[in-house]
C-alpha positions as CSV (number, residue, x, y, z in Angstrom):
1,M,85.0,99.7,123.4
2,D,88.1,98.7,125.4
3,R,91.4,99.0,123.4
4,E,92.2,95.3,124.0
5,A,88.7,93.9,123.9
6,D,88.4,93.4,120.1
7,R,91.5,92.3,118.3
8,S,89.9,91.9,114.9
9,L,90.9,94.1,112.0
10,A,88.5,96.3,110.0
11,I,89.7,96.6,106.4
12,V,88.5,99.7,104.6
13,R,89.1,100.0,100.8
14,L,89.4,103.7,99.9
15,G,90.2,105.1,96.4
16,F,92.0,103.4,93.5
17,G,92.7,104.4,89.9
18,A,90.9,107.6,89.0
19,G,89.7,107.8,92.5
20,A,93.1,107.6,94.1
21,V,93.3,109.5,97.5
22,P,95.5,112.6,97.8
23,Y,98.1,112.0,100.5
24,P,97.1,115.0,102.7
25,Q,93.5,113.6,102.8
26,A,94.7,110.1,103.7
27,L,96.9,111.5,106.4
28,Q,94.0,113.5,107.9
29,W,91.9,110.3,107.9
30,Q,94.7,108.4,109.6
31,R,95.0,110.9,112.3
32,A,91.3,110.9,113.0
33,L,91.2,107.1,113.2
34,H,94.3,107.1,115.3
35,E,92.6,109.3,117.9
36,R,89.6,107.1,118.0
37,R,91.7,103.9,118.3
38,V,93.6,105.4,121.2
39,A,90.3,106.2,122.9
40,G,89.1,102.6,122.3
41,E,86.1,103.7,120.2
42,I,86.9,101.6,117.1
43,P,88.7,98.3,116.5
44,D,92.1,97.9,114.8
45,T,91.6,99.3,111.3
46,C,93.6,99.2,108.0
47,L,93.0,101.6,105.2
48,L,94.0,100.3,101.7
49,L,94.3,102.7,98.8
50,E,96.4,104.2,96.0
51,H,97.8,107.7,96.0
52,P,98.3,110.1,93.1
53,P,102.1,110.6,92.6
54,V,103.7,112.0,95.7
55,Y,107.0,111.8,97.5
56,T,106.9,111.5,101.3
57,A,109.9,112.5,103.3
58,G,110.3,110.8,106.7
59,K,112.1,112.4,109.7
60,R,115.5,111.0,108.7
61,T,115.5,112.2,105.2
62,S,118.9,113.8,104.2
63,P,119.0,116.8,101.8
64,L,121.1,114.6,99.4
65,D,118.2,112.1,99.2
66,R,115.8,114.7,98.0
67,P,115.0,115.4,94.3
68,A,117.2,117.9,92.5
69,G,114.8,120.3,90.8
70,D,111.1,119.6,90.1
71,P,110.4,115.9,90.5
72,G,107.0,116.1,88.9
73,A,105.1,115.4,92.1
74,P,104.8,117.1,95.5
75,V,107.2,116.4,98.3
76,I,105.4,116.2,101.7
77,E,107.2,116.1,105.1
78,V,105.7,113.3,107.3
79,D,106.1,112.3,110.9
80,R,107.0,108.6,110.3
81,G,110.4,107.0,110.6
82,G,112.6,106.4,107.6
83,K,113.6,108.6,104.7
84,I,112.1,109.6,101.4
85,T,110.0,107.4,99.2
86,W,107.4,107.6,96.4
87,H,103.7,106.6,96.3
88,G,101.5,106.6,93.3
89,P,99.5,104.6,90.7
90,G,100.2,100.9,90.5
91,Q,101.2,100.7,94.2
92,I,99.0,99.4,97.0
93,V,99.4,101.4,100.2
94,G,98.2,100.1,103.5
95,Y,97.8,102.1,106.7
96,P,97.1,99.9,109.7
97,I,95.8,101.8,112.7
98,V,96.6,99.1,115.3
99,A,96.8,99.2,119.1
100,L,100.0,97.3,120.0
101,G,100.0,95.1,123.1
102,E,102.0,95.7,126.2
103,P,105.0,95.9,126.3
104,V,105.0,97.8,123.0
105,D,107.3,96.0,120.6
106,V,107.8,98.2,117.6
107,V,110.4,95.9,115.9
108,A,108.0,92.9,116.1
109,Y,105.3,95.0,114.5
110,V,107.6,96.1,111.7
111,R,108.6,92.4,111.1
112,A,104.9,91.5,111.0
113,T,104.2,94.1,108.3
114,E,107.2,92.9,106.3
115,E,105.8,89.4,106.5
116,V,102.5,90.6,105.0
117,M,104.4,91.8,102.0
118,I,106.7,88.8,101.7
119,R,103.7,86.4,101.7
120,T,101.9,88.6,99.2
121,C,104.8,88.5,96.8
122,A,105.1,84.7,97.3
123,D,101.5,84.2,96.1
124,F,102.6,85.8,92.8
125,G,105.7,83.7,92.4
126,V,108.1,86.3,93.6
127,T,110.6,85.4,96.4
128,A,110.9,88.4,98.7
129,V,113.1,88.4,101.8
130,R,114.3,90.6,104.6
131,V,117.7,92.2,104.3
132,E,119.8,92.7,107.5
133,G,119.8,96.3,108.6
134,R,117.1,97.4,106.1
135,S,113.4,97.4,106.5
136,G,110.9,96.3,103.9
137,A,110.6,93.4,101.4
138,W,113.5,92.8,99.0
139,V,114.3,90.7,96.0
140,R,117.9,89.6,96.2
141,G,120.2,90.7,93.4
142,T,121.9,88.0,91.3
143,G,125.0,88.0,89.2
144,G,126.5,90.9,91.1
145,G,123.3,93.0,90.6
146,P,121.9,95.1,93.4
147,D,119.1,94.0,95.7
148,R,115.7,95.4,94.6
149,K,113.1,96.8,97.0
150,I,109.5,95.6,96.2
151,G,107.8,96.6,99.4
152,A,108.4,99.5,101.8
153,V,107.5,100.0,105.4
154,G,107.5,103.2,107.5
155,I,105.6,103.6,110.7
156,R,105.0,105.8,113.7
157,V,103.7,104.6,117.1
158,A,102.1,107.2,119.4
159,R,100.3,106.3,122.6
160,G,100.7,102.6,121.7
161,V,98.8,102.9,118.4
162,T,100.4,102.7,114.9
163,M,100.1,105.0,111.9
164,H,101.5,105.0,108.4
165,G,102.4,101.6,107.1
166,I,103.3,99.6,104.0
167,A,103.5,100.0,100.2
168,V,103.8,97.2,97.7
169,N,104.7,97.9,94.1
170,C,102.4,96.1,91.7
171,D,102.7,97.6,88.2
172,C,103.9,101.1,89.0
173,D,106.2,103.3,86.8
174,L,109.6,102.6,88.5
175,S,111.1,105.7,86.9
176,W,109.6,107.8,89.7
177,Y,112.2,106.4,92.0
178,D,115.0,107.6,89.8
179,R,114.4,111.2,91.0
180,V,115.3,110.5,94.6
181,V,117.4,108.2,96.7
182,P,114.6,105.9,97.8
183,C,114.6,105.2,101.5
184,G,118.1,106.8,101.5
185,I,119.6,103.6,100.1
186,S,122.0,104.4,97.2
187,D,123.3,100.9,96.6
188,A,120.0,99.2,95.8
189,S,117.2,99.6,93.3
190,T,113.4,99.2,93.2
191,T,111.2,96.7,91.5
192,S,107.5,95.6,91.2
193,L,105.6,92.4,90.9
194,S,105.1,93.0,87.2
195,A,108.8,93.7,86.6
196,E,109.8,90.5,88.4
197,T,107.3,88.2,86.7
198,G,107.1,89.7,83.3
199,A,103.3,89.7,83.7
200,S,100.9,92.5,84.2
201,I,99.9,92.3,87.9
202,G,97.8,95.3,88.8
203,V,96.4,96.6,92.1
204,P,93.0,94.8,91.6
205,A,94.7,91.4,91.5
206,V,96.8,92.1,94.6
207,L,94.1,93.6,96.8
208,P,92.4,90.4,98.0
209,V,95.7,88.7,98.5
210,I,97.2,91.4,100.7
211,E,93.9,91.7,102.6
212,R,94.2,88.0,103.4
213,H,97.7,88.3,104.8
214,L,96.8,91.4,106.7
215,A,94.0,89.4,108.3
216,D,96.2,86.5,109.2
217,I,99.2,88.4,110.5
218,V,98.1,91.9,111.7
219,G,94.5,91.0,112.4
220,H,95.3,87.5,113.9
221,G,93.0,85.8,111.3
222,R,89.9,87.9,112.1
223,A,89.7,90.7,109.5
224,R,86.3,92.3,109.1
225,P,85.8,94.6,106.1
226,A,83.9,97.8,106.9
227,D,81.2,96.9,104.3
228,G,80.7,93.4,105.8
229,S,81.5,91.8,102.5
230,R,83.6,88.8,103.6
231,R,85.4,86.8,106.3
232,E,84.6,85.5,109.7
233,A,82.5,88.2,111.3
234,T,79.8,90.8,110.6
235,A,80.6,94.4,109.7
236,V,82.4,96.7,112.1
237,P,80.4,99.9,112.7
238,L,83.0,102.4,111.7
239,E,80.4,105.0,110.7
240,A,82.1,105.1,107.4
241,D,80.4,106.0,104.1
242,V,81.7,103.2,101.9
243,T,80.6,103.7,98.3
244,E,82.2,102.5,95.1
245,G,85.5,101.8,96.8
246,R,85.7,105.2,98.6
247,A,85.2,105.8,102.2
248,A,84.9,108.8,104.5
249,P,86.4,107.5,107.8
250,P,84.8,108.7,111.0
251,T,85.7,111.9,112.6
252,T,87.0,112.5,116.1
253,P,84.9,114.7,118.4
254,G,85.2,118.3,117.2
255,Q,87.2,117.4,114.1
256,T,86.0,117.2,110.5
257,T,87.5,115.4,107.6
């Protein structure tokens, strides 16, 4: 498969709830899929999942941003941009493995992922926006209150193909963020769809919505779930074992997951 020949997006749902995917396993899967996308063996692919509680520290993380003492979850160093953040139950994480067109425009891609989150929030009655100089999706503070981050983005582009991605807070425990300086931003806070609306908006409700916007924006309106369950085309042969919401993404030659 030529890298540019198929611009559809294969969406693979991995583990949620009790089946949440540990971060190191998801990172290994990302790397395997990244190699295959670089080689043109698979189409653009997006993994959707929840993680057990974990802090991930990007390349720009300052010692002062890190937790003091035991934060109650592992802190893992990662090769994406940005600083430290939290992932865990009640938060949808999306990892698009996408071949960017030439010339590679990383800023445009980041803006596209932000738009996915902004539109997802809008569908639940939450007005999210971009904030100048800060990545992600934000709810503006009112009455002198701080802006509140509802969706984060942190990516890496290698050989023209993306890794890492986005995270949208649905009904997560926001106290996890109190143990670090999330994204290195000390003059803002975090929020979730549930906190903003006063309603319980969980991951199952948000999944089909964010999938639709990923299809429209990242997949150019042509998303194709790996199980062939919906949208405009047949299943993509990812050689994935997709059962009960879990998937074992394909391996690269000579590499196991």
